[in-house]
N, C-alpha and C positions, 0 to 999 in steps of 0.2 A: 503495500501499499504506501510505503514513503516512497519508492520507486514512481507508483505514480501519481501520486502527488506532486512530487520533484519535476518530474516530464510535464504536466499540465502548466505548472507555475512557470519554468524555463521557458512553455510554445508562448503563454501569455506575456509575459516579458520580452520576447524576441519579436513577437509578431504584433508589439505595442510601436506598430510605428509612429502613430504618435509622437510619444513619451521617448521616441529612441532616436527621433529624426533628425534633431538638429542638437542631440546629444552623446557626444563619445566619451572616451576612455581621460581625456586631457579636459574634460567638464567636469568630470567627478573627482579628477586627483589636484584638488583644489590648493596642497600647496606643492604643489610640483616636484613630487620626490620619487616621481615614477613608478607608485604604486597608488592601489586606492585601501585606503585602512577602513575598519569598521567605523569610526565615526564619520567618514566621508561618505562612506556607504548609505549612512543616515538619510542623506539627499531624495531620495529614492524609496519610496516605502517595498515595491516588490523589489529591489537590489539588496536591500538588507534583510529579508524574508530569505532569499536565495544566498546569502553572503558565505555562509557556511558551508553550504554544498558546491559553491563553484571555486572556493577555498582549498585547488583538490591538495597543495601541498602544505596545509592547515599551520601556517606561518602566520595567521591572521591580520592576508593582504594581500590582495587580488594584484596580480600582476596582468600586465596588456593579454598577454596569452590566456590565462583564466576570464579576464573580464570578455574576451572575444569569442566566449560561449555562447553568450546569451544574443549574439548579432547573426 
């Protein structure tokens, strides 16, 4: 069930063209350090919900490669 929920959430986030049309990695990386922190992810509720699933290396940050999974 968790995989199904995660898949649906990823589909919703990726298909939300209105939410991501003008938003890219750099928009979320507000401090310009090359990663999206959990606090930066809070700018988008869907991204915040998916943060732990997208953070595949478990370091508490999203790299550009990890973030690319939603686009």
